[in-house]
Phi, psi and omega in degrees: 000324177300323178297317179294322176292318178298319176298321181290321176296318178295317177297324179295315184293327183277347185302316181301318181294319180298323179295317181300318181293319179299322178292320178301323179296340182289338180218090186304311185296313182293323179294319178295318178298319181296322185289314178299323181298318179295318184292319182293323178299319177284320180290339188296335180279354182273153182303319183296316181293320179296325174298325180284349180081022180283133181249151182304329185265004180297139177264191184303309182297316176295318177305307183291336178281323188275322188265125177285150168294138185223158171251179181299317183305324182295329187244003181304319177300321178295316180295316178301320180300317176295323176298319184284335182231078189304330180279359184250135180273081179287316180220332182257123176285150177079180182287130176273118181287317182199170173244109181276128185282133168235168182221129176227247187298127173079001182071008179296134176285127183241111181283138180244125181293123177250106173262183184298320182296316178295316176300322179299327179294312177298321180289331174296317180299319180293319178297317182291313179303309184293323178297316181297317179295317182285348178268332190236336186236307190280137175234075187286143175245299179284327184077002181295128182219155174237120179252127186312128176230117177259120180293149183265325184054040178089357176288165178302134185215141174260271174292152183297320174194179191296341181289345179290346177287348177275145176288175185297312182296321180296318180292321176300314181293326186269347189309313184285356187239353180285133174284125185273122179288166180297139180255153172074017179282137182270341180219168186289329179294320179290324176295312180301316181294316179296322180290320180303314180295320180297316180293320179295328180282344178273071182297336181264023181295137184237330182225136175231123176238115185229174175268283181267137180303333178300333176305311181281323178305322179300316179293323178295318178300319181303319182288315189289350173286342177049052177289139189304320183292336173282315183297321184297339183267004187254151173299160186304318185296310182295322178296324181289319181298314181296325181281341188245347189242135180295314176242091186282349196292322176300328177280327181288325175234069187295339181266356186298121182255323189221133166239122180250126181197172175290145182224002182260166176049237184291343182277355188296311186294310182295331175296317179295320181297322178294318179297324180291334179280328188240064186291344180284346182247155173277128176267120179244124177287135173286156172287194177277109184231104181258158173306326180290330180176157171286132181249311179225161173211150184281141173240136182300313188287338182283332189067027181179194187253125177263146179289149178276069195288348176259008174238331177231149178254130188239143172230157188225121181267135174267169180299333181264015174093354179289152177232119187244164177262173185303316182286353183258007185283152178265140173296129182084357179290151178244133189216154172263137190276138165244132190243134169237119181228179191282353182267008173107358176276116183241122179053049185271128180281104191287334179088014177247149177249141178233159175236141175278113186251039184115190182222152169232117185053037184069012175263126179305137172265130187250127182247122175300127178237002175138183183277144177272344182259178178282070185228136172262135190214088180279315185224021180103007182284332173048066176276125182270146185297320181294325177295310179302323182296320177298316178297315181300318179300325181280313186280322183253037185303329185276354186281139168283335181210135183208130177211145177251130179248131170278132181229142178235095180291158178296331181231142177090180185280152170294156180205175175252137179246128181265114172274127183206151174255020177297127184290318177258099185249016186306312183261006189293322181302312181295320180296314178298318181298320177292321182293320180295340181288356170297335176280124186305308183287331178292317180299320179292319180295322179288322181294322178290344188080013177285333174250134171282164182297157177302139171245163180238137172243105183251133183203154176284154175056037186296320183297322177295324180294316179296314181297324180291329174295314180294321178298324178292339181267004174097007177286149176276152183305319184289340179273351187271124180235149167299131178246125172295324180220124174269113192273337184278119185295319181292321176295324178295316181299313182298318177297317178297320179295317178301314177299320179294320175299318180297316180300317182292323184288336179280342183284000000 
């Protein structure tokens, strides 16, 4: 009953924000104009906006004319200036609470300024999402939930953990129902084991909210190995279920109603694997949620993800260089995202691509389809081709050919495969894996077990074999280039399969 009461109070507390969002959805164009006006009024007082000539009263047309499209490299100096002079609004208006690290090209840690307004955007997303689920899907009894928490183990960190994205009222209401992950673990192995035990003991678990489905799959795998020292720490009922059932999860968590995680692009296969193990729960795909800002969220009535159009201002680049507004998008169209948010990022090239997958109240539904830049991203590690080229040059210096492929097998964890013609490749995988850990997110994904270790495919005349593969797909000889990193997952899978067939035919 306590869980049902807390859920009712959370729904009541979230209702005003949900109603404002519902009104904004009625007029997409007006909502985006109002959102931009609010962001511009605050941003106009920053050094960056003044350099652009932006005025507080500027509308959509003036804003797009004055403010250039930018990447992180373009504004890194402005963010560094604000970090060095905390009292000065170099790029982010208002007081900055923290700098949340994100990682993209080259694995370099990129701090994102989190001010009160940007944190309010994240908290708005949670309020709208929670109200929608509690109104249409969830009927909570215990209220027990697990919200993804990734331990830092001394790594760069902004917010203490993912629960800091909740507002004060939300945290107070949820405090007695959140499953607490293990504290004081000095390594990832201990954390995973402690988390597995905490989850197994929560027989009344009803909601799981994680980012990548691989995060939870790793924990399930830990349990399914049924190691004696783990089983001995469990109550008798859970131990008996684990020992007797091939898929124990419906019995271990009989009240589980919802698993929220990424389900698009590279996360699609592990999400399906998670759904197969947890058939008692509804799997809901998260919207596009970046460290830089919340962009979309799922709504039950929409049947997809709607843009958070009263918190962020969005523009969309077409393949031919056109730049459109939200209300100008075509059904089925694919676009690269430009983001303007309340934390000082104006016309920021996010690096993500979306497809319009229908409409809700004439608002385009946006589906994440992958990265727009030369980045491989299986579970959030975001390896950049330039960074990988540097690593391969160091580790595979003797190779005539070396290329890295991201692979997602039907069974097991995703991993990277190094194609090389190095004759002695015995220790190459370990050296590559260690070198790639210079990337913050790759190191986290490996530590969490979301990525399996690097593997090596060594063969003679490998460059010719790869070129023959591309020629067979219709590419012209002059267009074929050596790639340090093949970022397209489907292309990588096909190339790997072709090389395996060649290898089998030679035996």
